[in-house]
N, C-alpha and C positions, 0 to 999 in steps of 0.2 A: 540354587537360585532363590532369591527372596521372592516370595509369592504373596501378593496382597490383592486378591480379586475384589471386584466391585459388586455391591448389591444392586447397583443401578444398571438397567439395560441401556442400549445405545452405545455405551462405552465398551471397549474390549477388556478393560480392567488392568492393563499392564503398560508400563513405560520401559522401553529398552535403553540401557546405558552401555555405550561402546567406548572402550579405551583403545585408541589407535596405537599408542606407544607400546602398550603391553600386548596388544592383539587379543583382548579379552572382551567378554560381554556379560552383562548381568541385568538384574531388574532394579529399576530405580523406584524407591517407595513413593507412592502417590495414593492418598487415602480418599475415601468418599467425601469427607469434609473438604479436602482440596478440590475435588471435582465440583461440588456445589458452590464453593466460594469463587472459583475461577471460570466455570463452565467448560473451558477448553481453549484451543487455538492460541492466539497471541496473549491473552490474559494469563493462561496457564504458563506459557513460555516466559512471560515477563516475571511471574512469581518465582519460577525456578531459578532464573538468572539473578533476581533480586537477592535471593538467599545464598548465592554463590559468589557474586562479584566482590571485589575489594578495591579500595582506593589505589589509583595508579595502574590498574589493569588495562591492557590494550588488546586490540583485535589480534595481534600477532603472538600473544602469550600462548604457551602450550596448553594451559588450562582454561583458555577462553572456550566456553562451551558453544557448540552449535546445537540448537534446540528445535527439532522438527515436531510440530504438533498438529493434531486434527481436532475437530469438534464433535460433540455428541450426535449431530445430524449428518456428519460426513458419511456418505454411503448408506443412509437410511431411507432413501427414496423420495425425500421431499424435493421441491424444485431447486435447481442450481446448488446442489449440496456436495460438490466434489472438492471444496476448498481445503487447503492446508496452509500452514504457516511455517516460516523459518525465522528464528530470532537468534541474535548474537550481538557481540560488540561490533559496531560498524567501523571499518578502517577509514571510511570517508568522514564521519562525524566524531568519532571517539566515544560515542554514547550508544545506547541500545538501538538497534534497528529491528524491525519486524517486516517481513516481506511475504505477502499473501499471493496465492496462485491457484489456478484451476489445474488442469492436467489430471492424470490418474494416479499419481503417486500416493496421495493421502488415502484414497480408498484402498489401495493395495497394501499400504502399511497396516491399516486396520484388518485387512484379510490375513495378514501375518500374525494378528493377535495383539497389536500394539496401538495405543492411542497416541503415542509419541515416541521420539527417539532422541537421546542426548549423546553427542559425540565429543569426546575430549582427546587430548594428546595430539601427536603428529606422527605420520608415517615417514619412513626413511626413503621411500621411493614411491612413484605413482601407484595409486591403489584404487581398486574397485571394491566397495563393500557390498556384499550380497546378503540380503536378509530373507530368511524363510520363517516358517512357523516355529521351528525349534532349533534354528542354528543361525549363526552369523559367520560368513567367510570373508577373509581378507585376501583378495586376489590381485595378482600383478596386473597393472594397467599401463605398463611402459609403451606398448604398441598403440595405445590410445592417446598418449600425451602428444600435444601439438595439433591434434585434429580439431576441425570445426565441429559445431554442435550436431548437425545432421549426420555427418559421417561417423561421429562417435556413437550416436544412437543406433545407426544401422549395423554397427559391429557388435552390439550388445545382444544377449540371448533373446530369442523371440518369446513373447508371452510374459515378459517382466514389465513392471512399471519402473521408470528411470528418473534419476536426477543427474544431470551432467553439467560440466562447465566447458567453455571453449577456451581459446588461447588467452582471452582477457583474464579469466580467472587464474589460469596457470601463471600469468605474469603479474598477478596481483594489482591489476587496474582497480583503483579504489571504488569504482562503481560497476564492477563486473557482476554478472547475474548467474543464477542457477536455473536451468531449464528442465521442465518435465514435458516431454513431447515438444509442442510449440509454445507452451505457456511458461512465462518467465517470472521467477522470484527476483525482481530486478533491483529494488531500491536498497541503497545503503551498502552495497558491496559484499553481499553474502557469498558471491562467487569467489571473491578474493580470499575469504576465510577458508573456503573449500580448497583453493589452490595452495594456501599457506600450509594446510594440513596434508597436502599431497593427495587429496581426494579428487580423482577425475570423474568418478561416477558412483552412485549408489543405486543398486538394483534391488527390487523386491518382488517376491512371488509367493502368494498364499491363497488359501481357499476358504478361510473362515468368513463368516458374515456376522455383523452385530445383531443380537437379538433385539426385538422391539417390544416394549412393555405393553402397548395397546396397538397391535398391528392394524386391526380394522379401523380404529379411530384415526390412526395416522394416515391410512389410505384415504379415508373420507376427507380429512383436513387437506391433504395434498391435492385432491381433486378440486376442492373449493379454491385453494391457494393458486393452483395452476390456472384455473378458469379466470380468477381475478387478475392475474398477471397478463394473461393473453387478451383480456378485454380492456386493459389499461392503456391510456394514450402513450405512455412512455415505454413500459416493458412489453406491451403487446403490439405497438405500431412503430414507434420511432426506432427502437433498438433492433428489431428484426429487419426492418426495411433499410435503415441507413447505418446502424451501429452507432458507436459513440462519435463517428465521423459526422453524423448528422448535427452535432453541436457547433460545427464551424460557422455556419450561417447565422444562427442566433447569437453566437458570441460576437461576431462582426457587428451585427445590428445593435448590440448593447455596448460596444466599445470595450470588450474584455478579451479580444483576440490578441494575444501577445505578438507584437510586431517590432522588428529590429531591436532585439535584445531588450524588450519591454520599454522601448522609447515611446511606443504608442499602443493604441488598442484597436486600430483599424488598419486593414490591408486592402489596397485598391483592387488587387487581383485575387481576393479571397475565393471567388467562385471557381477559379481554376483548380483549387485544391479542396473544394468542399465535399461533403458526403454525397450530395446529389450528383456531382460530376464523377466522383469515384464510382457510384452505383451505375451511372449511365454509360460510362466509357471503359471501366477497368474491371468491374466485378464479374467473377465467374460463377460464384455461388456463395451461400452463407455456410458457416459452421459454428461450432461452439464447444464449450466444455461438456463433459459427460453429465447427464441429468439436467442440462440447462434447457429451459423452455423458451429462452429468448434467441439463442443462436446468433449472437451479435458480431461474431468474427467475420471479417471480409476475406474472401479468397481472391487472389490476383495472380498474374503471371510474371515471373522473373526468369529470363533466359530459357524460356520454353517449359518451365516448371511451375505448377500451381503451388503457391505458398500462402502462408498467413499474411493478409494485407494489413495496411496501416490503420490504427485507430486515432482518436482525436489528438492525443498528446504529440505523436510524431508528426501528424499533419500540421498542427499548429507550430511546433517548435522547430521543425525542419522545413517549414513552408514560410509563412509570414515572418516568423521570428528571425530568419536569416535572409529575408527578402528573396525567397525562391518561389516561383509559381509553376514549376514543372512537377506535375503529379507523379509521373513515372519515376523521376529521380527519388521522390520520397518513398515510393514502393520499393525501389532497389535498395535504398539506404536502410529501410526498416528490415529488409531481409538480411543485409550484411551485419547490422548491429546484432541481430539475433544469432546469426551464425558465429560471430566472434564471441558471443556471450556477454553482452553489456546491457546496462539499463538505458533505454531509449531517452528518457527524460534528462538524465545527467549528461549523457553523451551530447545531446543536442544543445543543452544549456551551456555546456563548456565550450562547444564550438562557437556559439553565438557570442559568448564573452570574448573569446580569442579574436573574433572579427572586430569587435569594438576596440579591443586593445590595439589592434593594427590601425584602425581608423584614427585613434587618438595618439598614435605615435609612441605607445608604451611598450609594445612587443610585436614583432613580425613573425608570425608562425605560418605565413603563406595563406591565411584564410581571410576572405573579404566578403562583405555583404553583397549578395547577388552573384557571387562567383561560385560555380558548382562543379567544375570539371575535375577538381582534385579531392572532393569530399569522400568518395568511396575509398580512395587510397589512404586518406587521413584516418578513416574508421579502422582500417586494417593496421595502420601504423600505431594507433592508440592501443589496440589489442595486443600487439607484439612489443609495445614500448620502444618503437624504433623512431629515430629522428625527433621531430617535434611531437610525435605521439607520446613520447615519454613524459613530456611536460603536460600535455593535455590529459594524460592518464591520472593526474593528481586532482582534477576537478577545479572548479572556478575559484573557490575560496583560497586554496593554496596558491593558485596562480596570482590572485590578487595580493596575497601576502608577499609574493616575489616581485611582481611587476607594478603593483598599484592598481587603482580602479575599483577598490572595494565598494564604492558608492553605487557602481553599476554591475557588480558581480551578483547576479540574481539568484540568491540562495538564502537559506536560513539554517543556522547551526551547521553549515557546511554542505547541506543538501540542496541541489538545484530545484527551483520551483517548476510546477507544471504549467500548462499553457494558458491558464486563466489570469489575465492582467487585473490585479486587484484594486486599481485606483478607481474603478467603476463598479466594484463589488467588494466594499471595504470589509464586510464580515468575513469574506474569504481571505482577505489580507490578515485579519486577526488570527484565523485558523492556521495560515502558513507560519506565522510568527510563533504560535504556541505549540504547534505539533511536536510531539515528543521526539520523533525520529528525524525532524528537520522539515524542509520545505515541501511537504506532501499535501496534496489536495484532499485525499481521503482521510488520513489521520487528522487532518485539519477540521473535519466535520462537514466539509462540502457545503458550506453555507451559500455558495454561489447558486446552488439549486433553487433557493427561495429568493435570490437576488436577481432573477431574470431568466434563468434557464428552465425554471419550472413555474414557480409562483413569481410574483412581480412586486415584492416589497421594495421600499425605497432603498436603492443600492448604495446611496451615499450617506445615509443617516447612520450614526453610531448607536442610536437608540435601540435597546433590546438585543443588540448583536452579541454582547458578552454572555448573556444568559442563554440565547439561542445556540451560540457556538458550543457551550458546555453541554447542553442537552443533546445536540446532534453528535458531538464527539462520543459521549457516553453510549448513546444508542448504537452508533456504528461500531464501536468497540465490542459491544455485546453481540451484535449480529455476526461480526467476523469471528468471534470466539465460538459461536455455535456451529461454524463450519459451512456457512452458506454465503453466496455471493452478495455483496453490498447492494447490487442492483435490485435485490428482492425488497429493499426498503422503499423503492419508488411508490408502490401502492399505499404507503402510509398516508399519503395525501390522495383522496378520492379522485378518480379520473375526471369527474365533473369539472373540477376547477381548472383543468388543462384544456378540456374540450370547450369550455365556455368562459374564456378569459375576461369577457366584458359583463358577465352576469353579476347581478347585485351581490350574491353570496360570495363570489370569487373576489370581488373588489373589497367586500367587508373583511374577508380573511386577510388579504394582503395589507389592508390598512391597519388592522388591529394587532397583527403579530409583533411589530416593533414596539408596541405600547404595553406588551405583556411581560416586560422584563421582570418586574417585582414578583409576579405570579410564577413565572418560570423559575426564578431563583429559589422560591420556596420548594418547588418540585425537585430542583437539582439537589438541594441540601437535605430534603426529607423524602427522597424518592422511595425509600423502603416502606413507607406507609401505603403506597399504591398497590395494595394486594388485590388486583383485579386483572381481568383479561380483556384486552381490546382487540377485536377481530382484525383491525387494520395492521396490527403487529402480530402476525400469526406465529412468529418464531417462538414465543414463550409457550404457547399451547403445544407446538410441535415438540419442544424439549420435554414437556411433561409426558406426552404420549409416547415418545421414543424411549425415555429413560425411567419413568415413574417418579421422577424428581419433581417436587413442587416448584414451579417457576412462574410467578406472576410478573406483571410489568415492573413493579417496584424492585423486586429482586434482580430483574434483568438489568435495569438502569443502574442499580447499585453495583452490580458486578462490573459494568462498564466503567463506572466512576472509580472503582477499586483498581481496575487495570490501569487506568490513566495515572492515578496517583502512585501506584507501585513503580511504573516505568519512570516517572519523574524523579522519585527519590533515588532509584538506581542510577539514573543519569547524573545526579548530583554527587552521589558517592564516587562515581567515575571521574568527577572533576568539573562538571558543569556548574557555573556560578549563578547566583540570583542575578536577574537582569538580562538573561540570555535570550529572552523572547523578543527578537529583533527582526527587522527587515532592512534591506539596503535603502540608503537615503533617496535613491531615485523614486521609490514607491511611497515614502513617508514625507518627503520634503518638497518634491517637485510635482506640481499639478500636471495631470495628463493633458488637460485643456488649460492653456495659459490664461484664458479668460474666465475660468471657473475655479477659484481656489479650493472648492470642495472636492475636486477630483484628485485627491491624494488620500492615503490611508491614515485616518486619525488614530494611530495605534495607541498612543499613551492614554487617550480617553477610554478606548474600549478595553484596554488591559486592566484598568481599575475595576470595571464591572466584572470582567472575566475572573480576576483573582478573588473578588468578593464571592462569586458563585462557587469557587472551588475551595474557599478558605485557605488560600495561599498567601504568602508574604513575598511579594516581588518575584513570583515564580517558584517559590519553595513551599511545598506542602507543610502546613503547621501540625503541631502535635494534635490539635483539635480535629483537623481533617483526618489524620491517620487513625485516631481513636474512633471517630465516627464510622470509619470504613473497616475497622478491625484489622488494620495493617500493623504488623510488628514494627515498633519504632526502633530504629538503629541506635547504637550508642552515639553519644555526642562527639566522640573523637572522629567518627566517620561521617556523621550527619549532624552538624551543629545548629541546624535551622529549626528543629522541632521544639 
């Protein structure tokens, strides 16, 4: 085996390479320079895939790599640090997807001695890969094939951490998920790639632990960080009390609660599916990911069993967005979508699109707004590709290609949007359009947070949104790469501005942010000069204390920027063209309020600023951008845009 141990702590120092076809395993070379340049997580995975993919490559190719990665803080004891990432070519979008999750698999992979795992090839029959500290086994999984997620995990050995797919992954539903316990790597169809490679499950069991460079210092920082999160208005009160479900009510108040396939931003019966109602009538208790101080997961009952309850996305997209006000229905559907192994966002968005197709007489799949009696069966039919489920399993963009209705197929780059209606949060709309993996709220930069769900900057102005979007995207990219939950970014804004929304300082912050575009642009382009530590972003100090690696704010933001550009170039090598950063015409051309022409996403205006902040030409990173970020420039025959 090739051995290249790291001089940095925090990392385990090895990356596992598994060939399913040959049933062999080895070590993939990954240097300390690679670690410092990418940090870990999705940036690491994007870099690995960037140097592997080729023009014309698809999700179904035998040498499409599945790349599972952790971060340097994964399992090191800092708050909410159980995250890991799965990246691959998406069968839904045709470009790279990255799907982040909690669960315990990432920590156990590190206990086996690996920072990541790359899987290539295809098995000939259903297979369980079992990883230990010194071995990889390829085990028969025929008896697991066809089982739902919970039953599959119940049959796996006790004491292991697991990744499994359900029937949806086996049948290559384009938005099928991989689950670790109850936590889903949902977006982009990573489960379908598992299914195509005949991987029913990956199990891992090890006993190693990452060493920490400055253990006492990291413990002190973790205590301060934990205290700050517990005392914060969002991470300390809203999320533990209501979870993300608590956003339903403020989204309704702001007109950004997606309703009737994004026809509107208000739902008359919103309170019947709100976080408050969920907490008062259905909640049994809270739970959360390992090492999480927020415990934002809702626990509810389905058929006499306590299960993971719904969060914001499914409450919005299987509630108001399909004109359903029955909370128990949503709880049940959330359970069945997980059991079948599918992404809740794309499942719900595709169902809503099918309902509008029927309403407009374009296709009758038996789905209607407000009709709920057949949806549980439809979910199962999608997972098994039976009847109309076989059509729905392709996602809304392919359905629009077949039946029409592209102007109201609510997706970007083929991936369905989350529950935030962007015509009253236009910066979020910019993020949806530019997100590398498609219509994702988190990869988008989550600008809706400052457009009414946290701060209250003008949600209709395009001013400053291009620069802010880039900064937020880079920051969240780096936080994700570190191996911690993105909710740990909430305290970047002091709790005071949320506790005192009418205070002069809060009003000053919300007024000035959209006017700082030129200043933020300079930070975006020259972030590497910010060699300082800001306590409100403790991730950088935590990386230093865990690894011994120098990591200041500028290096952190630059790594995020590098990850963003690397993924974008990879996508274009795979076939994405300039001008792909689009939204459906419903969101860009039709005002949400007919009496207010500003209530639509001014995408073209914001894109100009966004591209200037990234040094991109119509969505393509230029040679100048790639040189600034020290990214290898591909040959012109595969990337003619540099």
